[in-house]
C-alpha positions in Angstrom: 10.3 -52.9 -9.6 10.7 -50.2 -12.4 7.3 -48.5 -11.0 8.8 -48.9 -7.3 11.7 -46.9 -8.1 10.1 -44.2 -10.6 7.7 -43.4 -7.6 10.4 -43.2 -5.6 12.4 -40.8 -7.5 9.2 -38.3 -8.7 8.1 -38.5 -4.9 12.1 -37.2 -3.5 11.8 -34.6 -6.4 8.5 -33.5 -5.4 9.8 -33.3 -2.1 13.3 -31.5 -2.6 11.2 -29.1 -5.1 9.0 -28.2 -2.2 11.3 -27.9 0.7 13.0 -25.1 -2.0 10.1 -23.2 -2.9 9.1 -23.0 0.7 12.5 -21.9 1.8 12.3 -19.1 -0.9 9.2 -18.2 0.1 10.2 -18.1 4.0 12.0 -15.1 3.4 10.1 -13.0 1.4 7.5 -10.6 1.8 3.9 -10.9 0.7 2.9 -8.2 -1.3 0.8 -5.1 0.2 -2.7 -5.4 -0.9 -4.8 -2.0 -0.6 -8.2 -2.9 0.2 -10.3 0.4 -0.3 -13.1 -0.5 2.0 -10.7 -2.0 4.6 -8.8 1.2 4.4 -12.1 3.4 5.0 -13.0 1.2 7.9 -9.9 1.1 9.5 -9.7 5.4 9.1 -13.1 6.0 10.0 -12.5 4.0 13.5 -9.6 6.0 13.9 -10.8 9.8 13.3 -11.2 12.2 16.1 -15.0 12.3 17.2 -15.2 16.0 16.3 -14.7 14.4 12.5 -16.7 11.7 12.3 -19.2 14.0 13.4 -19.2 15.8 10.2 -18.2 13.0 7.6 -20.0 10.1 6.6 -18.0 6.7 4.9 -18.6 8.3 1.6 -16.7 11.2 2.1 -14.1 9.3 3.6 -14.3 7.0 1.1 -14.1 10.0 -1.8 -11.1 11.6 -0.2 -9.2 8.3 -0.4 -9.8 7.8 -3.8 -8.4 11.5 -4.7 -5.3 10.6 -2.7 -5.3 7.3 -5.0 -5.7 9.1 -8.1 -2.9 11.3 -7.1 -0.7 8.3 -6.6 -1.7 7.0 -9.9 -0.4 10.8 -11.3 2.8 10.8 -10.2 3.2 6.7 -10.8 3.6 5.4 -7.3 0.5 3.1 -7.9 0.5 -0.4 -9.8 -2.0 -2.9 -10.2 -2.2 -6.0 -8.2 0.6 -8.5 -9.0 2.6 -5.2 -11.1 6.0 -4.6 -10.0 5.9 -1.1 -8.8 9.8 0.2 -9.3 12.8 -1.1 -10.5 16.4 -0.5 -9.0 16.7 3.0 -10.2 13.5 4.4 -8.8 14.7 7.4 -6.4 11.9 8.8 -4.1 12.5 12.3 -3.2 11.2 13.3 0.5 7.7 12.3 1.9 5.2 11.1 -1.2 2.0 11.7 0.7 3.3 14.9 2.4 3.8 16.8 -1.0 2.5 20.2 -0.2 1.3 20.4 -3.6 -0.5 16.8 -3.0 -2.4 17.5 -0.1 -3.2 21.2 -1.5 -5.1 19.8 -4.5 -6.7 17.3 -2.5 -8.2 19.9 -0.2 -9.3 22.0 -3.0 -11.3 18.9 -4.0 -12.8 18.4 -0.9 -13.8 22.0 -0.1 -15.5 22.2 -3.8 -17.5 18.7 -2.1 -18.3 20.7 1.2 -16.2 19.1 3.3 -13.6 21.1 5.5 -9.6 21.1 4.9 -9.1 19.9 8.4 -11.1 16.8 8.1 -9.4 16.1 4.3 -6.0 16.4 6.4 -7.1 14.1 9.0 -8.3 11.6 6.7 -4.8 12.2 4.8 -2.9 11.6 7.7 -4.8 8.5 8.9 -4.3 7.0 5.0 -0.9 7.4 5.4 -1.0 5.5 8.7 -3.1 2.7 6.9 -0.5 2.3 4.2 2.8 1.9 7.0 0.0 0.0 9.0 -0.3 -2.7 5.6 3.3 -2.3 4.6 2.6 0.0 1.7 5.0 2.7 2.3 7.8 3.2 5.5 11.3 1.6 5.7 10.1 -1.7 5.1 8.3 -1.2 1.8 11.7 0.7 0.6 13.5 -2.6 1.1 11.1 -4.6 -0.5 11.3 -2.6 -3.5 15.0 -1.5 -3.6 14.1 2.0 -3.6 17.5 4.2 -3.1 16.3 6.7 0.0 16.8 10.3 -0.3 19.8 12.1 0.2 20.1 14.0 3.2 
């Protein structure tokens, strides 16, 4: 008799807990996870023919890595599972549209023999890919509780 009552109580607690967790998870968004090889594929598929004739997968990968290095330098990237920003983080303008960043990445590209227009096209598609996976944009701002810039 005690075994049957114990089993019912344990199962009841398990079902209530499971329902509570599923209810919480239903309203949470999965974190955006950037996978470099997926990004390369996505971007190469969308590059104009004139640029794909000049760039290899390795070239696109290099430009993306330079962009990711820049994100790391300014502190807007994190390892999987780490929280990126707290309540007090403020963004100022478009992160990837920063002229200094584009100039630096274009300069690195030119040192490697990659034309400026090719680098800019890859960077533009990189930002579209980040928006596509939910890593940037209003959804990301809401998710990270980032205060939008004034103006």
